[in-house]
Chimera marker file (.cmm) of the C-alpha trace (Angstrom):
<marker_set name="trace">
<marker id="1" x="-8.314" y="16.836" z="-5.813" r="1" g="1" b="0" radius="0.5"/>
<marker id="2" x="-6.811" y="17.760" z="-9.207" r="1" g="1" b="0" radius="0.5"/>
<marker id="3" x="-6.031" y="14.113" z="-9.915" r="1" g="1" b="0" radius="0.5"/>
<marker id="4" x="-9.582" y="13.158" z="-8.978" r="1" g="1" b="0" radius="0.5"/>
<marker id="5" x="-11.085" y="15.811" z="-11.364" r="1" g="1" b="0" radius="0.5"/>
<marker id="6" x="-8.880" y="14.706" z="-14.213" r="1" g="1" b="0" radius="0.5"/>
<marker id="7" x="-9.729" y="11.053" z="-13.600" r="1" g="1" b="0" radius="0.5"/>
<marker id="8" x="-13.380" y="12.014" z="-13.636" r="1" g="1" b="0" radius="0.5"/>
<marker id="9" x="-12.922" y="13.754" z="-17.004" r="1" g="1" b="0" radius="0.5"/>
<marker id="10" x="-11.266" y="10.685" z="-18.426" r="1" g="1" b="0" radius="0.5"/>
<marker id="11" x="-13.747" y="8.226" z="-16.916" r="1" g="1" b="0" radius="0.5"/>
<marker id="12" x="-16.992" y="9.871" z="-15.892" r="1" g="1" b="0" radius="0.5"/>
<marker id="13" x="-18.497" y="6.631" z="-14.496" r="1" g="1" b="0" radius="0.5"/>
<marker id="14" x="-15.603" y="5.360" z="-12.228" r="1" g="1" b="0" radius="0.5"/>
<marker id="15" x="-13.161" y="8.286" z="-12.133" r="1" g="1" b="0" radius="0.5"/>
<marker id="16" x="-10.241" y="7.545" z="-9.798" r="1" g="1" b="0" radius="0.5"/>
<marker id="17" x="-12.043" y="4.614" z="-8.229" r="1" g="1" b="0" radius="0.5"/>
<marker id="18" x="-11.546" y="2.760" z="-11.496" r="1" g="1" b="0" radius="0.5"/>
<marker id="19" x="-7.723" y="3.563" z="-11.533" r="1" g="1" b="0" radius="0.5"/>
<marker id="20" x="-7.461" y="2.451" z="-7.822" r="1" g="1" b="0" radius="0.5"/>
<marker id="21" x="-9.279" y="-0.856" z="-8.593" r="1" g="1" b="0" radius="0.5"/>
<marker id="22" x="-7.134" y="-1.463" z="-11.606" r="1" g="1" b="0" radius="0.5"/>
<marker id="23" x="-3.844" y="-0.799" z="-9.368" r="1" g="1" b="0" radius="0.5"/>
<marker id="24" x="-5.376" y="-3.170" z="-6.785" r="1" g="1" b="0" radius="0.5"/>
<marker id="25" x="-5.747" y="-5.988" z="-9.295" r="1" g="1" b="0" radius="0.5"/>
<marker id="26" x="-2.195" y="-5.393" z="-10.515" r="1" g="1" b="0" radius="0.5"/>
<marker id="27" x="-0.931" y="-5.627" z="-6.995" r="1" g="1" b="0" radius="0.5"/>
<marker id="28" x="-2.879" y="-8.878" z="-6.495" r="1" g="1" b="0" radius="0.5"/>
<marker id="29" x="-1.453" y="-10.310" z="-9.765" r="1" g="1" b="0" radius="0.5"/>
<marker id="30" x="2.132" y="-9.368" z="-8.705" r="1" g="1" b="0" radius="0.5"/>
<marker id="31" x="1.637" y="-10.916" z="-5.286" r="1" g="1" b="0" radius="0.5"/>
<marker id="32" x="0.554" y="-14.136" z="-7.050" r="1" g="1" b="0" radius="0.5"/>
<marker id="33" x="3.636" y="-13.997" z="-9.208" r="1" g="1" b="0" radius="0.5"/>
<marker id="34" x="5.815" y="-13.406" z="-6.041" r="1" g="1" b="0" radius="0.5"/>
<marker id="35" x="4.192" y="-16.433" z="-4.320" r="1" g="1" b="0" radius="0.5"/>
<marker id="36" x="4.757" y="-18.651" z="-7.494" r="1" g="1" b="0" radius="0.5"/>
<marker id="37" x="8.338" y="-17.536" z="-7.714" r="1" g="1" b="0" radius="0.5"/>
<marker id="38" x="8.831" y="-18.361" z="-3.982" r="1" g="1" b="0" radius="0.5"/>
<marker id="39" x="7.243" y="-21.838" z="-4.475" r="1" g="1" b="0" radius="0.5"/>
<marker id="40" x="9.739" y="-22.352" z="-7.296" r="1" g="1" b="0" radius="0.5"/>
<marker id="41" x="12.648" y="-21.401" z="-5.154" r="1" g="1" b="0" radius="0.5"/>
<marker id="42" x="11.389" y="-23.821" z="-2.424" r="1" g="1" b="0" radius="0.5"/>
<marker id="43" x="11.066" y="-26.562" z="-5.076" r="1" g="1" b="0" radius="0.5"/>
<marker id="44" x="14.573" y="-25.959" z="-6.386" r="1" g="1" b="0" radius="0.5"/>
<marker id="45" x="16.147" y="-25.799" z="-2.988" r="1" g="1" b="0" radius="0.5"/>
<marker id="46" x="14.488" y="-29.094" z="-2.111" r="1" g="1" b="0" radius="0.5"/>
<marker id="47" x="15.760" y="-30.603" z="-5.336" r="1" g="1" b="0" radius="0.5"/>
<marker id="48" x="19.252" y="-29.304" z="-4.439" r="1" g="1" b="0" radius="0.5"/>
<marker id="49" x="18.999" y="-30.682" z="-0.942" r="1" g="1" b="0" radius="0.5"/>
<marker id="50" x="17.806" y="-34.138" z="-2.364" r="1" g="1" b="0" radius="0.5"/>
<marker id="51" x="20.752" y="-34.247" z="-4.823" r="1" g="1" b="0" radius="0.5"/>
<marker id="52" x="23.091" y="-33.265" z="-2.022" r="1" g="1" b="0" radius="0.5"/>
<marker id="53" x="21.731" y="-35.950" z="0.254" r="1" g="1" b="0" radius="0.5"/>
<marker id="54" x="21.909" y="-38.497" z="-2.526" r="1" g="1" b="0" radius="0.5"/>
<marker id="55" x="25.550" y="-37.513" z="-3.029" r="1" g="1" b="0" radius="0.5"/>
<marker id="56" x="26.283" y="-37.763" z="0.776" r="1" g="1" b="0" radius="0.5"/>
<marker id="57" x="24.378" y="-41.116" z="1.000" r="1" g="1" b="0" radius="0.5"/>
<marker id="58" x="26.461" y="-42.579" z="-1.739" r="1" g="1" b="0" radius="0.5"/>
<marker id="59" x="29.675" y="-41.791" z="0.160" r="1" g="1" b="0" radius="0.5"/>
<marker id="60" x="28.461" y="-42.860" z="3.544" r="1" g="1" b="0" radius="0.5"/>
<marker id="61" x="27.802" y="-46.388" z="5.011" r="1" g="1" b="0" radius="0.5"/>
<marker id="62" x="24.231" y="-47.499" z="4.697" r="1" g="1" b="0" radius="0.5"/>
<marker id="63" x="23.715" y="-47.587" z="8.457" r="1" g="1" b="0" radius="0.5"/>
<marker id="64" x="24.272" y="-43.701" z="8.712" r="1" g="1" b="0" radius="0.5"/>
<marker id="65" x="22.424" y="-42.684" z="5.506" r="1" g="1" b="0" radius="0.5"/>
<marker id="66" x="19.708" y="-40.019" z="5.834" r="1" g="1" b="0" radius="0.5"/>
<marker id="67" x="16.165" y="-40.901" z="4.826" r="1" g="1" b="0" radius="0.5"/>
<marker id="68" x="15.181" y="-39.726" z="1.294" r="1" g="1" b="0" radius="0.5"/>
<marker id="69" x="13.046" y="-36.706" z="0.811" r="1" g="1" b="0" radius="0.5"/>
<marker id="70" x="9.275" y="-37.098" z="0.107" r="1" g="1" b="0" radius="0.5"/>
<marker id="71" x="8.809" y="-37.809" z="-3.577" r="1" g="1" b="0" radius="0.5"/>
<marker id="72" x="5.373" y="-36.081" z="-3.542" r="1" g="1" b="0" radius="0.5"/>
<marker id="73" x="6.876" y="-32.733" z="-2.969" r="1" g="1" b="0" radius="0.5"/>
<marker id="74" x="7.148" y="-31.880" z="-6.679" r="1" g="1" b="0" radius="0.5"/>
<marker id="75" x="3.560" y="-32.820" z="-7.085" r="1" g="1" b="0" radius="0.5"/>
<marker id="76" x="2.522" y="-30.451" z="-4.316" r="1" g="1" b="0" radius="0.5"/>
<marker id="77" x="4.652" y="-27.616" z="-5.820" r="1" g="1" b="0" radius="0.5"/>
<marker id="78" x="2.967" y="-28.395" z="-9.349" r="1" g="1" b="0" radius="0.5"/>
<marker id="79" x="-0.490" y="-28.182" z="-7.741" r="1" g="1" b="0" radius="0.5"/>
<marker id="80" x="0.400" y="-24.921" z="-6.147" r="1" g="1" b="0" radius="0.5"/>
<marker id="81" x="1.641" y="-23.450" z="-9.439" r="1" g="1" b="0" radius="0.5"/>
<marker id="82" x="-1.483" y="-24.735" z="-11.070" r="1" g="1" b="0" radius="0.5"/>
<marker id="83" x="-3.745" y="-22.851" z="-8.644" r="1" g="1" b="0" radius="0.5"/>
<marker id="84" x="-1.591" y="-19.794" z="-8.757" r="1" g="1" b="0" radius="0.5"/>
<marker id="85" x="-1.786" y="-19.635" z="-12.558" r="1" g="1" b="0" radius="0.5"/>
<marker id="86" x="-5.496" y="-20.185" z="-12.436" r="1" g="1" b="0" radius="0.5"/>
<marker id="87" x="-5.899" y="-17.284" z="-9.940" r="1" g="1" b="0" radius="0.5"/>
<marker id="88" x="-3.785" y="-15.007" z="-12.060" r="1" g="1" b="0" radius="0.5"/>
<marker id="89" x="-5.874" y="-15.865" z="-15.166" r="1" g="1" b="0" radius="0.5"/>
<marker id="90" x="-9.079" y="-15.107" z="-13.206" r="1" g="1" b="0" radius="0.5"/>
<marker id="91" x="-7.616" y="-11.771" z="-12.039" r="1" g="1" b="0" radius="0.5"/>
<marker id="92" x="-6.642" y="-11.104" z="-15.683" r="1" g="1" b="0" radius="0.5"/>
<marker id="93" x="-10.068" y="-11.728" z="-16.983" r="1" g="1" b="0" radius="0.5"/>
<marker id="94" x="-11.488" y="-9.396" z="-14.439" r="1" g="1" b="0" radius="0.5"/>
<marker id="95" x="-8.991" y="-6.791" z="-15.545" r="1" g="1" b="0" radius="0.5"/>
<marker id="96" x="-10.975" y="-6.299" z="-18.798" r="1" g="1" b="0" radius="0.5"/>
<marker id="97" x="-13.702" y="-4.474" z="-16.756" r="1" g="1" b="0" radius="0.5"/>
<marker id="98" x="-11.229" y="-1.705" z="-15.776" r="1" g="1" b="0" radius="0.5"/>
<marker id="99" x="-9.301" y="-1.297" z="-18.978" r="1" g="1" b="0" radius="0.5"/>
<link id1="1" id2="2" r="1" g="1" b="0" radius="0.2"/>
<link id1="2" id2="3" r="1" g="1" b="0" radius="0.2"/>
<link id1="3" id2="4" r="1" g="1" b="0" radius="0.2"/>
<link id1="4" id2="5" r="1" g="1" b="0" radius="0.2"/>
<link id1="5" id2="6" r="1" g="1" b="0" radius="0.2"/>
<link id1="6" id2="7" r="1" g="1" b="0" radius="0.2"/>
<link id1="7" id2="8" r="1" g="1" b="0" radius="0.2"/>
<link id1="8" id2="9" r="1" g="1" b="0" radius="0.2"/>
<link id1="9" id2="10" r="1" g="1" b="0" radius="0.2"/>
<link id1="10" id2="11" r="1" g="1" b="0" radius="0.2"/>
<link id1="11" id2="12" r="1" g="1" b="0" radius="0.2"/>
<link id1="12" id2="13" r="1" g="1" b="0" radius="0.2"/>
<link id1="13" id2="14" r="1" g="1" b="0" radius="0.2"/>
<link id1="14" id2="15" r="1" g="1" b="0" radius="0.2"/>
<link id1="15" id2="16" r="1" g="1" b="0" radius="0.2"/>
<link id1="16" id2="17" r="1" g="1" b="0" radius="0.2"/>
<link id1="17" id2="18" r="1" g="1" b="0" radius="0.2"/>
<link id1="18" id2="19" r="1" g="1" b="0" radius="0.2"/>
<link id1="19" id2="20" r="1" g="1" b="0" radius="0.2"/>
<link id1="20" id2="21" r="1" g="1" b="0" radius="0.2"/>
<link id1="21" id2="22" r="1" g="1" b="0" radius="0.2"/>
<link id1="22" id2="23" r="1" g="1" b="0" radius="0.2"/>
<link id1="23" id2="24" r="1" g="1" b="0" radius="0.2"/>
<link id1="24" id2="25" r="1" g="1" b="0" radius="0.2"/>
<link id1="25" id2="26" r="1" g="1" b="0" radius="0.2"/>
<link id1="26" id2="27" r="1" g="1" b="0" radius="0.2"/>
<link id1="27" id2="28" r="1" g="1" b="0" radius="0.2"/>
<link id1="28" id2="29" r="1" g="1" b="0" radius="0.2"/>
<link id1="29" id2="30" r="1" g="1" b="0" radius="0.2"/>
<link id1="30" id2="31" r="1" g="1" b="0" radius="0.2"/>
<link id1="31" id2="32" r="1" g="1" b="0" radius="0.2"/>
<link id1="32" id2="33" r="1" g="1" b="0" radius="0.2"/>
<link id1="33" id2="34" r="1" g="1" b="0" radius="0.2"/>
<link id1="34" id2="35" r="1" g="1" b="0" radius="0.2"/>
<link id1="35" id2="36" r="1" g="1" b="0" radius="0.2"/>
<link id1="36" id2="37" r="1" g="1" b="0" radius="0.2"/>
<link id1="37" id2="38" r="1" g="1" b="0" radius="0.2"/>
<link id1="38" id2="39" r="1" g="1" b="0" radius="0.2"/>
<link id1="39" id2="40" r="1" g="1" b="0" radius="0.2"/>
<link id1="40" id2="41" r="1" g="1" b="0" radius="0.2"/>
<link id1="41" id2="42" r="1" g="1" b="0" radius="0.2"/>
<link id1="42" id2="43" r="1" g="1" b="0" radius="0.2"/>
<link id1="43" id2="44" r="1" g="1" b="0" radius="0.2"/>
<link id1="44" id2="45" r="1" g="1" b="0" radius="0.2"/>
<link id1="45" id2="46" r="1" g="1" b="0" radius="0.2"/>
<link id1="46" id2="47" r="1" g="1" b="0" radius="0.2"/>
<link id1="47" id2="48" r="1" g="1" b="0" radius="0.2"/>
<link id1="48" id2="49" r="1" g="1" b="0" radius="0.2"/>
<link id1="49" id2="50" r="1" g="1" b="0" radius="0.2"/>
<link id1="50" id2="51" r="1" g="1" b="0" radius="0.2"/>
<link id1="51" id2="52" r="1" g="1" b="0" radius="0.2"/>
<link id1="52" id2="53" r="1" g="1" b="0" radius="0.2"/>
<link id1="53" id2="54" r="1" g="1" b="0" radius="0.2"/>
<link id1="54" id2="55" r="1" g="1" b="0" radius="0.2"/>
<link id1="55" id2="56" r="1" g="1" b="0" radius="0.2"/>
<link id1="56" id2="57" r="1" g="1" b="0" radius="0.2"/>
<link id1="57" id2="58" r="1" g="1" b="0" radius="0.2"/>
<link id1="58" id2="59" r="1" g="1" b="0" radius="0.2"/>
<link id1="59" id2="60" r="1" g="1" b="0" radius="0.2"/>
<link id1="60" id2="61" r="1" g="1" b="0" radius="0.2"/>
<link id1="61" id2="62" r="1" g="1" b="0" radius="0.2"/>
<link id1="62" id2="63" r="1" g="1" b="0" radius="0.2"/>
<link id1="63" id2="64" r="1" g="1" b="0" radius="0.2"/>
<link id1="64" id2="65" r="1" g="1" b="0" radius="0.2"/>
<link id1="65" id2="66" r="1" g="1" b="0" radius="0.2"/>
<link id1="66" id2="67" r="1" g="1" b="0" radius="0.2"/>
<link id1="67" id2="68" r="1" g="1" b="0" radius="0.2"/>
<link id1="68" id2="69" r="1" g="1" b="0" radius="0.2"/>
<link id1="69" id2="70" r="1" g="1" b="0" radius="0.2"/>
<link id1="70" id2="71" r="1" g="1" b="0" radius="0.2"/>
<link id1="71" id2="72" r="1" g="1" b="0" radius="0.2"/>
<link id1="72" id2="73" r="1" g="1" b="0" radius="0.2"/>
<link id1="73" id2="74" r="1" g="1" b="0" radius="0.2"/>
<link id1="74" id2="75" r="1" g="1" b="0" radius="0.2"/>
<link id1="75" id2="76" r="1" g="1" b="0" radius="0.2"/>
<link id1="76" id2="77" r="1" g="1" b="0" radius="0.2"/>
<link id1="77" id2="78" r="1" g="1" b="0" radius="0.2"/>
<link id1="78" id2="79" r="1" g="1" b="0" radius="0.2"/>
<link id1="79" id2="80" r="1" g="1" b="0" radius="0.2"/>
<link id1="80" id2="81" r="1" g="1" b="0" radius="0.2"/>
<link id1="81" id2="82" r="1" g="1" b="0" radius="0.2"/>
<link id1="82" id2="83" r="1" g="1" b="0" radius="0.2"/>
<link id1="83" id2="84" r="1" g="1" b="0" radius="0.2"/>
<link id1="84" id2="85" r="1" g="1" b="0" radius="0.2"/>
<link id1="85" id2="86" r="1" g="1" b="0" radius="0.2"/>
<link id1="86" id2="87" r="1" g="1" b="0" radius="0.2"/>
<link id1="87" id2="88" r="1" g="1" b="0" radius="0.2"/>
<link id1="88" id2="89" r="1" g="1" b="0" radius="0.2"/>
<link id1="89" id2="90" r="1" g="1" b="0" radius="0.2"/>
<link id1="90" id2="91" r="1" g="1" b="0" radius="0.2"/>
<link id1="91" id2="92" r="1" g="1" b="0" radius="0.2"/>
<link id1="92" id2="93" r="1" g="1" b="0" radius="0.2"/>
<link id1="93" id2="94" r="1" g="1" b="0" radius="0.2"/>
<link id1="94" id2="95" r="1" g="1" b="0" radius="0.2"/>
<link id1="95" id2="96" r="1" g="1" b="0" radius="0.2"/>
<link id1="96" id2="97" r="1" g="1" b="0" radius="0.2"/>
<link id1="97" id2="98" r="1" g="1" b="0" radius="0.2"/>
<link id1="98" id2="99" r="1" g="1" b="0" radius="0.2"/>
</marker_set>
């Protein structure tokens, strides 16, 4: 109750609801950043696997070589990153309302 009263003194219109909304937006931004980092990890692991497969394929006979990874994966990851950055920017622009 004391926090709510102090929040109401600092912000008579929104009170603690404004602080809660701001924290929720920060959580959403951080979740977006985590998802972006996870997408980058997947991309790096796929690149590592592709280079490992290339190394293995160069040392094995052609009849036993594994098929190459899809070349469109980096495009998919880039599209995902673009969307994540766009969502983060939209959340950041909404943050102005609560600052």
